[in-house]
N, C-alpha and C positions, 0 to 999 in steps of 0.2 A: 455526566449528562444523562438525563432521563428522557426517553422518547414518549411523547404523548400523542395519542390518536385523535384526530379531528374528524374522523369518518362518522361519528355518531354511534358507533357500535361499542357497547360496554362489555362485550364478551371477549375482547382481546386480552391476551396475557400481558402483564407489565414486562418491560424490558429493563434489565439491570446490568447493562454493559457500558463501560467507559472505554473509549478509544482515543488514542493520541498518536499523531503521525508527525514526528520530527523529520525534517528533510534537509539535505545538503547537496548542493550541486557545484561542480567545478569544471569550467570550460577548459579543454585542452587545446582547442583550435581545430579548424577544418571541419567543424560540425560534430566533433567528438567531445563527449562529456563524461565525467565520473559522477556517480549519483549514489545516494543512500536515502531510501524512503520506507523504512520499516513502519509497521502499524503495531503499536503496543496496546494491549487490551487488559482490562481488569473487570472481573465479574463480581458485582456487589453481592450476589446471592450466595455463592459458594467460596468466595475469597480466592478464586483461581485467577491466574494472570499469565501473560506471555510477553516477553521482552526480546524480540529478535533484533539483530543488527545485521546490516548488509552493506556490500560495496559492489556496485555494478557499473556498467559502461553503456552508453547509448550513442547512437549515430543519427545525425539528421542529414538527409539527402533531399535535394530539390531537383525533380525531374519532370519535365512536360507538364508544368502547372500543378504538380502534386508534391507536397512536402511529406516525406516519409520519416518517421521517427521510430527507430527500432531500439529496444533496450532489453537487457538481461541483467538481473541482480540476484545472485545467491544470497540467502539470508539464513543466519544461524541463531538458534535460541541461546541467549546469554543467561536468561532466567525464566523458569516456567514452573507453575504449580497447578497443573491440570493435565491429566493424561491425554486429553483430546487435542492438545496443541502439538504441532510437529517440532522435532528437534532441529530440522533444517527444511528449507523450501527454496524453490527457484521462482522468482517473480519476473515475468517477462511479458512484453507486449509490443504492439505496433499501433501507432497513431498516424492517421492519414488526414491531411488538410488539403482540400481542393480549392483552387482559385478559378475564377471565370474570366 
C-alpha cells in the first residue's frame, strides 16, 4: 500500500511501508475474550520487516450505561529484520462506549 497525499503539498516525503493486521478473537463467555491482533510491517525502502505474534485477553463490562472494554496482549517478534523493531511489546488499551 502506498500512501498518497491529497493536501496539495508536493514537498512531503513518500511513504513506503506496508502494514497487515491479521486478527483472531475467541469468546470464552461472561464478557471475556481471547484475542490476537498483531500488526505486521514491511518497509519497501530498506527491506526491513517485523512479524510479531501475540495472545491476549480482554474483558467487557457494562456498568451505569457505560461499556468498558479492557485488554492486554503481549506480543513477541517471530521474525524481524530491522534493529528499530522491538523483540517484544505489550499492547493494551481501554475502549469506552457511552449510551444515553
